[in-house]
N, C-alpha and C positions, 0 to 999 in steps of 0.2 A: 215535206214539200206537198203542196196542194195537188190534187188529182187533175183539176181543170186549170187551164191557162187562158188568159186574155192575151192575144197577140197585139201589141202596140206597134204600129208602123208610124214612125216619127223621126224624120231626118235629124232634127236637132234635139230630140228628147225633151222638149219643153213641156210636154204633157205627162211626163213620167210620174211626177209626184201625184197628180190628179188620178192617174190610172192605178197607181199603187194603192191609193186610198179607196178607190172604187173596187179594186180587187179584194182588199181587206173586208170591205162591207158585203161583198158577194161571195166570199170564201174561195176566191180564185187567185192563183199566182199570176205573174205577169212576165211575158217574154218580150224583149225589145228587139225590133228589127229597124235598121236605119234606112232601108230602101226596099224596093220591090223584090230584088234578088234575095236579100236576107229573109224577107217575109215568105217567099215561095219555098225557100229551103227549110224554114221553120215549119211551114205547113206540111211539107213532105215528111219531115223527120218526126213530128209530134202531132199529126193530124188528129189522132184519137184523143188527145188531151186539150186541144184548142177549142174552147167553147164559144168564143167570138173574137172578131178582129176589130180593133179600134184604129181607124185610119185618120191621121192628122194631115189634112190637105195643106200643102204649102201654097204660097201665093201663085206659083206657076202651074198649079194643079197637076203635077206629075203623078200624084197619087191616084188620079182617075184612071191612069193606065193600069194600075194594079187591079182595080175593080173590073176593068174591061178584060184583063187577062184571066181572072178567076171565074168570070161569069159563065164561060162554056163548060167548066168542070161540073160533073154530075152533082156532087154534093160538096158544099163548102160551108164553113162556119158563117153565121150571120155577121154582117159588117155594120158598124156604126161609124159614120163619118163625122169628124169634128172639123169645123172650119171657121176662120176669122173672116172669110169672104162672105158675101151676102148669102146668108143661109137659105132664104126663100128661093133664090135662083139656083144655088148649088143643090138644094134638096131634090129638085126635079131631075137634074142630071144624075145625081148620085143614086136615087131610087131607080131610075131607068137602067142604070148600070149594075143594079143588083144589091145596093145597100138596103139594110133594114130600116135605118134611121139616119137623119142628118141633123146634127145639133150645132148651133152657133156658139162660138167661143166669145167670152168666157162662159163656160157651162157650169152651173152649180153642181157640186158633188152629189147632192141628193137626186138631181135630174139624171145624171150620168149613171149612178148606181141603179136607179129605177129602170132606166133603159136597158142596162145589161141584164138585170133580173128578168125583165119582160122578154127579151129576145132569147135568152138562154133557156128560160122555162118553156118557150114555145118552139124551140129548134128541134127539127126532126133528127132521128139518129143519123150520125155522120158516117160516111163511107170514105175510106181513103182513096183519093184519086191516084191513078197510076200514071206517073210521068217520070220515066227513067232519065230524062234529060236534066232534071233538077238536081243540082249539086247540094249536098248537105254541108253546113258549116258547124262542126261540133263545138266551136268556140263561142257560139252566140250566147249572150248573157241571159240568165234567168234571174229576174229581180224578185226577191222574196217580198211577201206582203207583210212587212214589219214596219210599224210606224214609230 
């Protein structure tokens, strides 16, 4: 199992294959979270392994609530937002809420893998946030980077 994980937050897992490929190209495993609660639990449980978060924004943009929720934490993994919404408009909002990048879908695998390499390489040392209110879900899936 890889030491570093990409946390994919994707309600319908439609980006899973793309993220698995990006993980394989960057040497990272992938953990899938279906919603903000699952994502926060994964962050609490494996913060030291999560090198970045890839957030697939759904049309009702509920994923922005996750960005807003993690913004006040002292140290969080860098976030890449993927969106099929107008990327130029969403980028401003996502960056303001703490995202490192906002990419429009469909995103070429080369562009996504390069973005992950760039932000993981420039990420400062991560410190585990202390939030005893976050429940851990030991049953969350870890997706292997096997093609």
